[in-house]
C-alpha positions as CSV (number, residue, x, y, z in Angstrom):
1,M,196.0,167.0,188.5
2,S,193.8,167.3,185.5
3,P,192.5,164.2,183.5
4,A,194.3,165.5,180.4
5,L,197.6,165.5,182.2
6,L,197.0,161.9,183.4
7,V,196.2,160.7,179.9
8,G,199.3,162.3,178.4
9,M,201.5,161.0,181.3
10,E,204.1,158.2,180.6
11,P,202.3,154.8,181.3
12,R,204.7,153.5,183.9
13,L,204.6,156.8,185.9
14,R,200.8,156.8,185.7
15,L,200.7,153.1,186.9
16,L,203.1,154.0,189.8
17,L,200.8,156.9,190.9
18,F,197.7,154.8,190.8
19,S,199.5,152.0,192.7
20,L,200.6,154.4,195.4
21,A,197.1,155.8,195.7
22,A,195.6,152.3,195.9
23,S,198.1,151.2,198.5
24,A,197.4,154.2,200.7
25,G,193.6,153.6,200.3
26,A,194.1,149.9,201.2
27,I,196.1,150.8,204.4
28,W,193.4,153.3,205.4
29,L,190.6,150.8,204.9
30,G,192.6,148.1,206.8
31,V,192.9,150.4,209.8
32,A,189.2,151.2,209.6
33,L,188.3,147.5,209.5
34,A,190.6,146.8,212.4
35,N,188.6,149.4,214.3
36,E,185.3,147.8,213.2
37,E,184.4,150.7,211.1
38,Y,182.7,149.2,208.0
39,L,181.0,152.1,206.4
40,M,183.8,153.2,204.1
41,A,184.8,149.6,203.4
42,T,181.3,148.9,202.3
43,L,181.1,152.0,200.1
44,T,184.5,151.2,198.5
45,A,183.5,147.6,197.8
46,G,180.2,148.8,196.4
47,S,181.9,151.3,194.1
48,A,184.3,148.7,192.9
49,L,181.5,146.3,192.0
50,W,179.6,149.2,190.4
51,I,182.6,149.9,188.1
52,I,183.1,146.2,187.2
53,F,179.4,145.7,186.4
54,A,179.3,149.0,184.5
55,W,182.1,147.8,182.2
56,S,180.4,144.5,181.5
57,R,177.6,144.1,179.0
58,G,175.4,142.0,181.3
59,P,172.8,143.0,183.9
60,L,173.1,146.5,185.4
61,A,174.9,146.8,188.7
62,E,171.7,147.8,190.6
63,T,170.0,144.7,189.3
64,W,172.4,142.5,191.2
65,L,171.6,144.4,194.4
66,L,167.9,144.2,193.8
67,S,168.1,140.4,193.1
68,L,170.1,139.8,196.2
69,L,167.6,141.8,198.2
70,F,164.7,139.7,196.8
71,F,166.5,136.5,197.6
72,G,167.4,137.6,201.1
73,Y,163.8,138.6,202.1
74,I,162.3,135.5,200.6
75,I,164.8,133.1,202.2
76,G,165.7,135.0,205.4
77,N,162.3,136.7,205.9
78,R,162.0,138.3,209.3
79,G,165.6,137.4,210.3
80,F,167.2,139.0,207.2
81,A,164.9,142.1,207.7
82,Q,166.3,142.7,211.3
83,I,170.0,142.7,210.3
84,T,171.8,146.0,210.4
85,P,174.8,145.6,208.1
86,L,176.6,148.7,209.2
87,A,177.4,148.9,212.9
88,S,178.0,152.7,212.7
89,L,174.5,153.2,211.2
90,P,171.2,151.9,212.7
91,L,169.7,151.2,209.3
92,F,168.4,147.9,207.9
93,F,169.0,146.4,204.4
94,S,165.6,147.8,203.3
95,E,166.5,151.5,203.8
96,L,170.2,151.2,202.8
97,S,169.4,149.3,199.6
98,L,166.6,151.6,198.7
99,A,168.8,154.7,199.1
100,C,171.5,153.1,196.9
101,L,169.0,152.0,194.3
102,L,167.3,155.4,194.1
103,V,170.7,157.1,193.6
104,M,171.8,154.7,191.0
105,T,168.5,154.8,189.2
106,A,168.4,158.6,189.2
107,L,171.9,158.7,187.8
108,R,171.2,156.2,185.1
109,G,167.9,157.8,184.3
110,A,169.6,161.2,183.9
111,L,172.3,159.8,181.6
112,Q,169.6,158.1,179.5
113,R,167.2,161.0,179.8
114,Q,164.5,158.6,181.0
115,L,162.2,158.7,184.0
116,P,161.5,155.5,186.0
117,L,157.8,156.2,185.5
118,R,155.3,155.3,182.9
119,R,152.1,157.1,181.9
120,D,149.5,154.7,183.0
121,W,147.0,154.3,185.7
122,L,149.0,152.1,188.0
123,N,152.0,154.4,188.0
124,G,149.9,157.4,188.5
125,L,148.0,156.0,191.5
126,L,151.1,154.7,193.2
127,L,152.7,158.1,192.8
128,F,149.6,159.8,194.1
129,W,149.5,157.4,197.1
130,L,153.2,158.1,197.8
131,A,152.7,161.9,197.5
132,L,149.7,161.8,199.9
133,G,151.6,159.7,202.4
134,A,154.6,162.0,202.2
135,G,152.4,165.0,202.8
136,R,150.8,163.3,205.8
137,L,154.2,162.3,207.1
138,G,155.4,165.9,207.0
139,W,152.7,166.8,209.5
140,D,153.0,163.6,211.7
141,I,156.7,163.5,212.2
142,K,156.6,166.7,214.2
143,R,154.2,164.9,216.6
144,Y,155.4,161.3,216.6
145,D,159.1,161.6,215.6
146,F,160.7,158.3,214.5
147,I,157.5,156.2,215.0
148,A,155.8,158.2,212.2
149,L,158.7,157.4,209.8
150,R,158.5,153.7,210.7
151,D,154.8,153.5,210.0
152,F,155.3,155.4,206.7
153,A,157.5,152.6,205.5
154,M,154.5,150.7,204.2
155,V,154.1,153.6,201.7
156,Y,157.7,154.3,200.7
157,Y,158.5,150.7,200.1
158,L,156.6,151.1,196.8
159,L,159.6,152.9,195.4
160,Y,161.0,149.4,194.8
161,F,158.2,149.1,192.2
162,F,159.5,152.1,190.2
163,V,163.1,150.8,190.4
164,T,162.2,147.3,189.2
165,Q,160.0,148.7,186.4
166,F,162.9,150.8,185.2
167,L,165.4,147.9,185.3
168,A,163.0,145.5,183.7
169,S,163.2,147.4,180.4
170,H,166.9,146.2,180.1
171,A,166.8,142.7,178.8
172,P,169.8,141.2,180.7
173,S,168.7,142.8,183.9
174,R,165.2,141.5,183.4
175,R,166.5,138.0,182.9
176,L,168.6,138.2,186.1
177,L,165.5,139.4,188.1
178,H,163.5,136.5,186.7
179,S,166.2,134.1,187.6
180,A,166.4,135.5,191.1
181,V,162.7,135.0,191.5
182,L,162.9,131.4,190.4
183,L,165.9,130.6,192.5
184,A,164.4,132.2,195.7
185,F,161.1,130.3,195.4
186,A,162.9,127.1,194.5
187,V,165.0,127.2,197.6
188,L,162.2,128.4,200.0
189,P,160.6,125.0,200.6
190,L,163.9,123.5,201.5
191,T,164.9,126.2,204.0
192,G,161.3,126.2,205.3
193,I,161.4,122.5,206.1
194,L,164.9,122.7,207.6
195,S,164.0,125.6,209.8
196,T,161.1,123.5,211.2
197,L,163.2,120.4,211.8
198,F,166.3,122.2,213.2
199,T,164.8,125.3,214.9
200,D,167.5,125.6,217.6
201,F,170.3,125.6,215.0
202,F,168.6,128.4,213.0
203,Y,167.8,130.5,216.1
204,T,171.0,130.0,218.1
205,N,173.8,129.2,215.7
206,L,173.0,130.7,212.3
207,L,173.3,134.3,213.5
208,V,174.5,137.6,212.0
209,G,175.3,140.2,214.6
210,G,173.2,138.3,217.2
211,V,170.2,138.1,214.9
212,P,169.0,134.9,213.2
213,L,169.8,135.0,209.5
214,I,166.7,132.9,208.7
215,F,163.6,133.5,210.8
216,Y,160.2,132.9,209.3
217,K,156.9,134.7,210.1
218,G,154.4,131.8,209.7
219,D,151.8,133.5,207.6
220,L,154.4,135.1,205.3
221,L,156.1,131.8,204.8
222,A,152.8,130.3,203.7
223,T,152.1,133.3,201.4
224,F,155.4,133.0,199.6
225,L,155.2,129.2,199.4
226,F,151.9,129.5,197.6
227,T,153.4,132.3,195.4
228,G,156.3,130.0,194.6
229,F,153.9,127.3,193.6
230,I,152.2,129.6,191.1
231,V,155.6,130.8,189.8
232,L,157.3,127.4,189.7
233,L,154.6,125.2,188.3
234,P,155.6,124.5,184.7
235,A,153.5,125.5,181.7
236,A,152.2,122.7,179.6
237,S,154.6,123.6,176.8
238,L,157.8,122.9,178.8
239,P,159.5,119.5,178.2
240,W,159.9,117.2,181.2
241,Q,163.7,117.2,181.2
242,D,163.6,121.0,181.6
243,S,160.8,121.2,184.1
244,W,161.3,118.3,186.5
245,W,162.9,120.5,189.2
246,R,160.1,123.0,188.9
247,W,157.5,120.3,189.4
248,L,159.4,119.1,192.5
249,T,159.8,122.5,194.1
250,A,156.3,123.6,193.2
251,L,154.7,120.5,194.8
252,A,156.9,120.9,197.8
253,S,155.9,124.5,198.2
254,L,152.2,123.7,197.9
255,T,152.3,120.8,200.3
256,L,154.3,122.7,203.0
257,G,152.2,125.8,202.5
258,L,149.0,123.8,203.2
259,T,150.4,122.3,206.4
260,L,150.9,125.8,207.8
261,T,147.1,126.4,207.8
262,S,147.4,130.1,207.0
263,R,143.9,131.1,205.9
264,S,144.8,134.5,204.4
265,S,147.4,132.7,202.2
266,M,144.9,130.0,201.2
267,V,142.5,132.7,200.0
268,G,145.2,134.3,198.1
269,L,146.1,131.0,196.5
270,L,142.5,130.4,195.4
271,V,142.2,133.8,193.9
272,A,145.5,133.3,191.9
273,I,144.4,129.9,190.7
274,S,141.0,131.4,189.7
275,W,142.8,134.0,187.6
276,L,144.9,131.3,185.9
277,A,141.8,129.2,185.2
278,W,140.1,132.3,183.6
279,A,143.2,132.5,181.4
280,G,142.6,128.9,180.3
281,R,145.3,127.3,182.6
282,W,143.7,124.6,184.6
283,R,146.9,122.8,185.7
284,P,147.3,124.7,189.0
285,L,143.7,123.9,190.0
286,R,144.0,120.2,189.0
287,T,147.3,120.0,191.0
288,L,145.7,121.6,194.1
289,I,142.8,119.1,194.0
290,T,145.1,116.2,193.5
291,I,147.4,117.1,196.3
292,C,144.5,117.7,198.7
293,T,142.9,114.4,197.7
294,V,146.1,112.4,198.1
295,G,146.9,114.1,201.4
296,L,143.5,113.4,202.8
297,L,143.6,109.7,201.8
298,A,147.1,109.4,203.2
299,V,146.3,111.1,206.5
300,T,143.1,109.1,206.9
301,A,144.9,105.8,206.3
302,Y,147.7,106.8,208.7
303,S,145.1,107.7,211.4
304,L,143.3,104.4,211.0
305,L,146.5,102.4,211.3
306,Q,147.7,104.3,214.3
307,K,144.2,104.3,215.8
308,K,144.4,108.0,216.3
309,D,141.5,110.5,216.3
310,F,141.2,111.9,212.7
311,N,140.0,115.2,214.1
312,Q,143.5,115.8,215.4
313,S,145.2,115.1,212.0
314,K,146.9,117.7,209.9
315,A,144.3,117.2,207.1
316,Y,141.5,118.0,209.5
317,A,143.4,121.0,210.6
318,V,143.5,122.2,207.0
319,Y,139.8,121.5,206.6
320,E,138.9,123.5,209.7
321,A,141.1,126.4,208.6
322,I,139.3,126.6,205.3
323,V,135.9,126.3,207.0
324,S,136.8,129.1,209.5
325,I,137.3,131.6,206.6
326,A,133.5,131.9,206.4
327,D,133.0,132.0,210.2
328,Y,132.9,135.8,210.3
329,S,131.5,135.9,213.9
330,G,134.1,133.5,215.2
331,T,131.5,131.3,216.9
332,G,132.4,128.0,215.2
333,N,133.3,124.9,217.2
334,Y,136.9,123.8,216.2
335,Q,138.2,120.5,217.4
336,N,141.7,120.2,216.1
337,E,144.4,121.5,218.5
338,R,146.0,123.4,215.7
339,T,142.8,125.4,214.8
340,T,141.2,125.9,218.2
341,D,142.1,129.6,218.0
342,K,140.7,130.3,214.5
343,G,137.4,131.6,215.8
344,D,139.1,133.9,218.2
345,N,141.4,135.1,215.4
346,N,138.3,136.1,213.4
347,R,136.8,138.0,216.3
348,F,140.2,139.6,216.9
349,R,140.3,141.0,213.4
350,L,136.7,142.1,213.2
351,V,136.8,144.0,216.6
352,W,140.0,145.7,215.6
353,W,138.7,146.7,212.1
354,K,135.5,148.0,213.6
355,N,137.4,150.2,216.1
356,V,139.8,151.6,213.4
357,V,136.8,152.5,211.2
358,A,134.9,154.1,214.0
359,E,137.8,156.1,215.4
360,T,139.0,157.3,212.0
361,L,135.6,158.3,210.7
362,T,134.9,160.1,213.9
363,T,138.2,162.0,214.4
364,A,139.9,162.4,211.0
365,P,137.8,160.9,208.1
366,V,139.6,162.5,205.1
367,L,143.3,162.2,205.9
368,G,143.3,159.7,208.8
369,Q,144.8,159.6,212.2
370,G,148.3,159.8,210.8
371,F,151.6,157.8,210.8
372,G,152.6,157.2,214.4
373,A,149.1,157.3,215.8
374,D,148.0,154.4,218.1
375,L,145.5,152.3,216.1
376,T,145.1,149.9,219.0
377,Y,143.6,152.2,221.7
378,G,139.9,151.4,221.2
379,F,140.6,147.8,220.2
380,L,142.5,147.0,223.4
381,R,139.8,148.6,225.6
382,E,137.2,146.3,224.0
383,Y,139.1,143.1,223.3
384,Y,141.7,143.0,226.1
385,A,139.7,144.9,228.7
386,T,140.9,142.7,231.6
387,S,144.4,141.7,230.3
388,N,147.7,143.2,231.4
389,E,149.8,141.6,228.6
390,D,151.9,143.8,226.4
391,F,150.5,144.2,222.9
392,T,153.1,145.2,220.3
393,A,151.2,144.9,217.0
394,R,150.6,148.2,215.2
395,S,148.8,147.1,212.1
396,P,145.2,145.8,212.2
397,H,146.0,142.8,209.9
398,N,144.5,144.4,206.8
399,I,146.3,146.8,204.5
400,F,143.0,148.6,203.8
401,M,142.3,149.2,207.5
402,T,145.9,150.3,208.1
403,T,145.6,152.7,205.2
404,L,142.3,154.0,206.4
405,G,143.7,154.6,209.9
406,R,146.9,156.2,208.7
407,M,145.7,158.1,205.6
408,G,141.9,158.3,205.9
409,L,139.4,157.9,203.2
410,A,141.7,159.6,200.7
411,G,144.4,157.0,201.1
412,F,141.8,154.2,201.2
413,A,140.3,155.3,197.9
414,I,143.7,155.4,196.2
415,L,144.6,151.9,197.5
416,L,141.2,150.6,196.3
417,G,142.0,152.2,192.9
418,I,145.3,150.4,192.8
419,Y,143.7,147.1,193.4
420,F,141.0,147.8,190.8
421,V,143.6,148.8,188.2
422,Q,145.7,145.7,188.9
423,A,142.6,143.5,188.6
424,R,141.8,145.1,185.2
425,S,145.4,144.6,184.1
426,T,145.3,140.9,185.1
427,A,142.0,140.4,183.3
428,R,143.4,142.0,180.2
429,V,146.5,139.7,180.3
430,A,144.3,136.7,181.0
431,R,142.1,137.3,177.9
432,A,145.3,137.6,175.8
433,A,146.8,134.5,177.3
434,R,143.9,132.4,176.2
435,H,144.9,132.7,172.6
436,D,148.6,133.7,172.8
437,P,150.9,131.3,174.6
438,A,153.6,134.0,174.6
439,R,151.5,135.8,177.2
440,A,151.8,132.8,179.6
441,E,154.8,134.3,181.4
442,A,153.1,137.7,182.0
443,M,150.0,135.8,183.3
444,T,152.1,133.8,185.7
445,L,153.5,137.0,187.3
446,Q,150.0,138.6,187.3
447,A,148.6,135.7,189.2
448,A,151.5,135.4,191.6
449,V,151.1,139.0,192.9
450,W,147.5,138.3,193.8
451,V,148.5,135.8,196.4
452,V,150.3,138.5,198.2
453,M,147.6,141.2,197.5
454,I,144.9,139.1,199.0
455,S,147.0,137.9,201.9
456,A,147.6,141.5,202.7
457,C,143.8,142.0,203.3
458,L,143.8,139.5,206.1
459,G,147.3,139.8,207.7
460,V,150.3,142.0,208.2
461,V,152.1,141.7,204.9
462,L,152.7,145.0,203.2
463,E,153.4,146.9,206.4
464,G,156.9,145.3,206.8
465,P,159.9,144.9,204.5
466,M,159.9,141.1,204.5
467,G,156.5,141.1,202.7
468,A,156.4,144.5,201.0
469,I,159.8,144.5,199.3
470,P,159.4,141.2,197.5
471,F,155.8,142.1,196.5
472,W,156.7,145.5,195.0
473,I,159.6,143.9,193.1
474,M,157.2,141.2,191.7
475,L,154.6,143.8,190.9
476,G,157.2,145.8,188.9
477,L,158.1,142.8,186.9
478,A,154.5,141.9,186.4
479,H,153.5,145.3,185.2
480,H,156.4,145.5,182.8
481,A,155.5,142.1,181.4
482,A,151.8,143.2,181.0
483,T,152.5,146.5,179.3
484,A,155.7,146.0,177.3
485,P,155.8,144.4,173.9
486,L,156.8,140.8,173.8
487,P,160.6,140.4,173.9
488,A,162.4,138.7,171.1
489,D,164.0,136.4,173.7
490,P,161.2,135.6,176.2
491,V,162.2,134.4,179.7
492,S,160.4,131.4,181.1
493,V,158.8,132.0,184.4
C-alpha cells in the first residue's frame, strides 16, 4: 500500500488498519518475550523512543542513550560494564550502544549534510590513531581471532568522542550531557560509600543476570571521585543557595577519593589542580590543602585518644602513598598495612614496562606486536619466575606502554601527539579563562579530563569500557567547549 493511498484513506479506516497492525505486532512481541527473546522487543522499544524524541524539540534521541551510558559506567563501573542486555547476543552495553549511536549519528549527519568531524589537530590525530589501529587489526585478527578484537577496543572506544562532539553542537543535547555529567558525579560518592559499607548486598543481591549492577574497580573509583571533585566544586561566581549541594558532593568526593590511596589518581588530581591554578582558579588547591590538614589533625587526635599507632592510621597511609610515587625503584620502607605493597607495585610496573619496550623494539618496533599478542611473556618470566598463580592482566598499567606493545612506535607517537595537542588546548583555554569568566566552564572540563589522562599513564584506565567511555565522552564535551564560540545560554559545569 502506497503512502499516498494511506493519506487519502478515510480516517477511521486508516485508524482501524493501524490498530490491527499494532495489535498483531504486540501479540508477536508478547510471544517473543514469553520465550525470553528480547532482541526484537528492545529494537521496537528503541524505535518507539526514537520517534518520540524525534518529534520533540528537546535533546536528540541519541543524547539520551549517551547520557544513560555515561551515568551507568560512572555509577555501575565494572559491574555495569559486564552486563549483556540481550540474552541472544553476547554483546555488552559498550558495543551495542556504540553501534546504535554510530548508525543514528550517520543518519542525522547525512540528513544535515554534516560530518561528525572537525578540521583540527585533535580530530585528525584521533582519526589517524583509529585508522592505524584498524589496519593493524586487519592483520592481527587472522592470527588471534576474538582476542585481537577485544584488545582493539581501547582504540575504537574513541568513536564515542566523535559522537559526543557531534551532539554537543546541539544546545539542548549539550545541556542534557552536562546534566548527566553533574548527576553521575554527584551520586558517585554516595554509591561509593554504600558499596563499601554494604558490600555483600551489592555483590549478592543487587544483580542483573547474575552480575553485580554496581561493582567498583578501586583505582577507577578514585579517579572518577577526583574528576567529580573538579567538576562539582563551584566557581566563585555561584551563589551559596545554588551551590551548596555541589560543595557537599565535591568535598565528599575528595575525601573518599583520598582514603582509597590510589597514587595514579592522586597524580591526576594534582595535574588538574595545577591547570586550574594556572588559569587563576585557586579554590581547588586551597580546598585540597584544607581537607588534608583537617583530616590529618582529626586522625592524629583520634589516634592519641585511642592510644593507637599513628603509623597505622588512614592519614599516614595517604602520606606513604604520596611518598611512594617518587620511589621509582620500589625499595622504600612502608609501615602502614594499607601501603606495604606500594614498593612492590612500583617494581611490578617498571619491570613490565621494561620488558614491553625491549620485546617490542626487538621484534616489531614500527607497528608493534599487535592486538591479541601476549604482552606478559617476558614480564612473567622475570617477575613471577617461581610462581604458579594465574595472571589474567593484559595491559601493562600504562596506556603508552600498551600502545607501544600493540601499535609500535607509530601508535606511540600518535598518542603522544594527542596528549600534546590536548595540553596545548588546555593551556589556551587557561589563558583565556584568566580574563574571561565565561571560559570557566570550558576550563573545568579541560582540567577534569586530565585526571583521567594522567591516571591512564599509571593504571589500566583507557583499555576498558568503564574508564574509556566516560573519558571519551568528557573529552568530546571539553573539546567542543574549547573550540566552539561561547553559547548564548551557557551551561554551568
